[in-house]
Structures are given as C-alpha cells and as structure tokens.
C-alpha positions in Angstrom: -35.7 -9.5 -85.0 -33.6 -7.3 -82.1 -36.5 -7.3 -79.3 -34.5 -4.2 -77.5 -33.2 -2.7 -80.9 -31.5 0.9 -79.3 -33.1 0.0 -75.8 -30.7 1.3 -72.8 -29.8 -1.6 -70.5 -28.9 -1.4 -66.7 -27.9 -5.0 -65.0 -27.4 -5.1 -61.9 -24.3 -7.8 -60.7 -24.0 -8.0 -64.3 -20.5 -9.7 -64.0 -21.0 -13.2 -63.3 -23.7 -15.8 -63.9 -27.7 -14.4 -64.9 -26.6 -11.2 -64.9 -23.5 -11.7 -67.4 -26.1 -14.3 -69.5 -28.7 -11.5 -69.7 -26.1 -9.4 -70.8 -24.9 -11.0 -73.5 -28.4 -11.7 -74.7 -29.4 -8.1 -74.3 -26.5 -6.6 -76.6 -27.1 -9.7 -79.0 -31.1 -7.9 -78.9 -29.5 -4.3 -79.7 -29.4 -3.0 -75.9 -26.8 -0.8 -75.4 -25.7 -2.9 -72.2 -24.7 -1.6 -68.6 -23.9 -3.7 -65.9 -22.7 -3.3 -62.4 -20.7 -4.8 -59.9 -17.8 -4.8 -56.9 -14.9 -6.4 -58.9 -13.1 -4.6 -61.4 -11.8 -7.4 -62.6 -14.8 -9.7 -63.9 -16.1 -6.1 -64.9 -13.7 -5.6 -67.1 -13.4 -9.2 -68.5 -17.7 -9.1 -68.2 -17.9 -6.4 -70.6 -15.1 -7.7 -73.5 -18.0 -11.2 -73.6 -20.9 -8.5 -74.0 -19.5 -6.0 -76.8 -18.8 -2.8 -77.5 -21.6 -1.4 -76.4 -21.3 -2.4 -73.2 -20.2 -0.5 -70.4 -18.8 -2.1 -67.1 -19.7 0.3 -63.8 -18.2 -0.4 -60.0 -21.1 -0.4 -57.6 -22.0 -2.0 -54.4 -25.5 -1.7 -54.4 -26.0 -2.2 -50.7 -23.6 1.6 -51.0 -26.4 4.2 -52.4 -24.0 6.7 -53.6 -22.8 3.7 -55.3 -26.0 3.5 -57.2 -26.4 7.0 -57.8 -23.1 7.4 -59.1 -23.5 5.1 -61.9 -27.2 5.8 -62.4 -25.6 9.1 -63.7 -23.0 7.8 -65.6 -25.3 6.0 -66.9 -26.9 8.9 -68.3 -24.3 10.6 -69.1 -23.4 7.8 -71.8 -26.0 6.4 -72.9 -29.3 8.3 -71.8 -31.9 7.5 -69.6 -32.6 4.0 -69.1 -35.6 1.7 -70.4 -34.8 -1.7 -68.7 -33.4 -2.2 -65.0 -32.3 -5.7 -64.1 -32.1 -6.0 -60.6 -30.1 -9.3 -60.1 -27.4 -8.2 -57.8 -27.2 -10.8 -54.7 -25.7 -13.3 -52.6 -26.2 -16.5 -50.9 -25.3 -17.2 -47.1 -26.0 -20.3 -46.2 -25.7 -20.6 -42.5 -27.9 -22.7 -40.0 -30.5 -20.6 -38.0 -28.1 -21.2 -34.5 -24.9 -20.5 -36.7 -25.8 -17.0 -38.8 -24.3 -14.4 -37.8 -25.0 -10.4 -37.3 -22.6 -9.7 -39.8 -24.0 -12.8 -41.8 -27.7 -11.2 -41.9 -26.8 -7.5 -42.4 -24.7 -8.4 -45.6 -27.6 -10.3 -46.9 -30.2 -8.2 -46.3 -28.3 -5.0 -47.3 -27.6 -6.7 -50.6 -30.6 -8.7 -51.6 -33.3 -6.4 -49.8 -32.3 -2.5 -49.0 -30.4 -3.0 -52.5 -32.8 -4.2 -54.0 -35.0 -1.6 -52.9 -32.9 1.3 -53.7 -31.7 0.1 -56.8 -34.9 0.8 -58.1 -36.1 4.3 -55.9 -32.2 6.2 -57.3 -33.6 4.7 -60.8 -36.8 6.5 -60.8 -35.3 9.9 -61.9 -33.2 8.1 -64.6 -35.8 6.1 -66.2 -37.8 6.5 -68.7 -41.9 6.3 -68.6 -42.7 2.8 -69.9 -39.1 1.1 -68.8 -39.5 -2.6 -67.6 -38.4 -3.1 -64.7 -37.6 -7.1 -63.5 -36.4 -7.7 -59.8 -34.8 -11.2 -60.0 -36.1 -13.0 -56.8 -35.8 -16.9 -56.0 -38.1 -20.2 -55.9 -36.8 -20.4 -52.0 -39.3 -17.3 -51.5 -41.9 -19.7 -51.0 -40.1 -23.0 -49.5 -38.4 -23.8 -46.6 -35.0 -25.0 -47.1 -32.8 -25.6 -43.8 -30.3 -22.8 -43.8 -31.2 -20.4 -46.0 -34.1 -18.8 -43.8 -32.3 -15.3 -44.2 -31.6 -15.4 -48.0 -35.3 -16.9 -48.5 -36.6 -14.3 -46.5 -35.1 -11.3 -49.1 -36.0 -13.3 -51.3 -39.3 -13.2 -50.8 -39.4 -9.0 -49.7 -38.2 -8.7 -53.2 -41.0 -10.4 -54.9 -43.3 -8.4 -52.7 -41.6 -4.8 -53.9 -42.9 -6.0 -57.4 -46.3 -5.7 -56.4 -46.1 -2.4 -54.4 -43.8 -0.6 -57.0 -45.5 -1.8 -59.5 -49.2 0.4 -57.9 -46.9 3.3 -57.5 -45.4 3.8 -61.1 -48.0 2.5 -62.9 -49.6 6.4 -63.4 -45.4 6.4 -65.9 -46.6 3.4 -67.8 -43.4 1.8 -65.6 -44.1 -2.1 -65.3 -41.9 -4.0 -62.5 -42.3 -7.9 -62.4 -40.7 -10.7 -60.8 -38.0 -13.5 -62.0 -37.4 -16.3 -59.4 -35.6 -18.4 -60.6 -34.9 -22.4 -59.0 -31.3 -24.0 -58.7 -29.3 -22.2 -61.5 -25.6 -23.4 -62.3 -23.2 -20.1 -61.9 -20.4 -19.7 -59.7 -22.5 -18.9 -56.2 -22.5 -22.5 -55.6 -18.6 -22.0 -54.6 -18.4 -18.9 -52.8 -20.0 -20.3 -49.2 -16.6 -21.3 -48.4 -16.6 -25.1 -49.9 -13.8 -26.8 -52.4 -15.1 -26.9 -55.6 -15.5 -30.9 -55.2 -18.4 -29.9 -52.7 -20.0 -27.5 -55.0 -20.2 -30.2 -57.2 -21.4 -32.6 -54.9 -24.2 -29.9 -53.7 -25.5 -29.6 -57.6 -25.4 -33.1 -57.6 -27.9 -34.1 -54.6 -29.9 -31.1 -55.5 -30.9 -33.0 -59.4 -31.1 -35.9 -58.2 -33.3 -35.1 -54.9 -34.9 -32.1 -55.0 -35.7 -30.6 -58.6 -38.3 -32.6 -60.6 -36.6 -31.9 -63.9 -33.6 -33.9 -62.5 -31.1 -31.1 -63.1 -29.7 -27.4 -62.8 -30.9 -24.6 -65.1 -28.3 -22.6 -67.2 -28.2 -19.3 -67.2 -28.9 -19.1 -70.6 -32.3 -20.7 -69.7 -32.6 -17.7 -67.4 -31.6 -15.3 -69.3 -34.4 -15.9 -72.3 -37.0 -15.5 -69.5 -35.6 -11.7 -68.2 -35.6 -11.4 -72.3 -38.9 -11.9 -72.4 -39.6 -9.8 -69.0 -37.7 -6.8 -70.1 -39.0 -6.7 -73.9 -42.5 -6.0 -75.0 -43.6 -9.2 -75.5 -44.4 -9.2 -71.6 -46.4 -5.4 -71.9 -49.5 -7.1 -70.2 -47.8 -8.3 -67.2 -47.3 -6.1 -64.5 -46.2 -7.0 -61.0 -46.6 -10.7 -62.0 -44.0 -13.2 -61.4 -42.5 -15.6 -63.5 -40.7 -18.7 -61.9 -38.3 -20.8 -64.2 -37.0 -23.6 -61.2 -37.4 -26.9 -62.7 -40.1 -28.4 -61.0 -39.1 -27.3 -57.3 -42.3 -25.3 -56.2 -44.4 -27.9 -57.1 -42.7 -30.3 -54.4 
C-alpha cells in the first residue's frame, strides 16, 4: 500500500543524508517529491535517484526570498503541499571558548530561523490537513561539549512544533518533531576533519555513547519520517518521536 499516493511533499535539505533517504522512500510510496538544497550538482544527482516525479530546487533556508520562490515553484508545478519535512540543518562543532559569531549566526540562521520561516512561508501553499515534520535532534535534551549552539537550535525546533500545532490546529495541520540520534550521514565529514577522523568519531560514539552500540542509518530515519508524514500518525499533534539507539536513556 502506498501511504502517500498522489501527495505533494517538500523536503528541505533533501539532497543528502536523511532528507534524500526520505525523498526516495516518499516517492516509492506515491508522493510527488520536491527537494531543496544549496548545491546544484548534488540536487541533480539526488533527483536522478528519487525518480521521474522528483524536482530539485536551489534554495537556502536562511534566505526568506529563496524559501518563497521554492514554494511558488512547487505550487506552479505540483499544486498545494500535503507534506512538509523541515530537514535542512548544519552541525558546527566548536568549544564554547572558541566559537565565533559567524559560526553561531550560521547555525542559528539555518537550524532555527530557517525552520521557523520555512513553515511560516509555507502557510499559503499548504493544504488543510497537511503534515509538517520538524527534524530536531536527540541533543535537544542532552549536553555534549562542543555542540552548545547546535543543541540549542534543535531544542528551539522542538519547541516550535508545540507552538505551531496550536496555531494550525484549526486547519487540521499537524506539526510533529522527529529527533534522531547519531546517524551515519556525510555531516561528520563536513566539520573540517579527514575521513579517518570522521570514522574515528563514529566508532567512538558507537562504542561509548550509544546503548545500541551503533549509529543509525538513514533508511531507519526515513521510515520514521514516513510514519509522521502519513495518516499512520494522524493522532499525533505537537509530539516528538525519538530514534536514537537509546542515547536519551543515559
């Protein structure tokens, strides 16, 4: 059974990692998928993986004009939106004493401001009864050295789901949060380290920080996003689904 048959879905940051895995799965379940991202080449490659009905749109979620233009394109080509996955984000690792204003602003602009206005600018283009999923992180209730700014933005995202839900309930629009733990994605290689350093970090986390003794994979997280996007979760409003291998139990 196709759980998103003929639904119009938008996934921000859909050109890599969790977002791409979700886009592939949503398309398999019958959705017309549009993904956004900042990199034209990875968007083109990702669209080829997703399938015929997929569209890639260059957009930076920290720029409000980009967000609006993306929705106008989706509306023109596919119609109003039934599913919105607010997934675009970055993770900057820096000690409290060393983080720069530029790093702080970039993290906040993409993870928090970007999430807020991705939903706000979507309102005229959302069908009543739509499902919105905000991708937070298991760090939203944890304290990890070097990730204070990142964790704070993800806690803010979790808070947004509650407030947005109360405002949008009259239209039957559900807003929920997915909070993954450590997932094996390219994000670990984007903090300036080598591939060997990224692999070492992942091994350390699996051995010492995660009760399940492994990182999650993007397909597992995509299945959770499908649940939240579809009618399977129709009684979930303003809730949080945690998929973290047990990190929050520590």
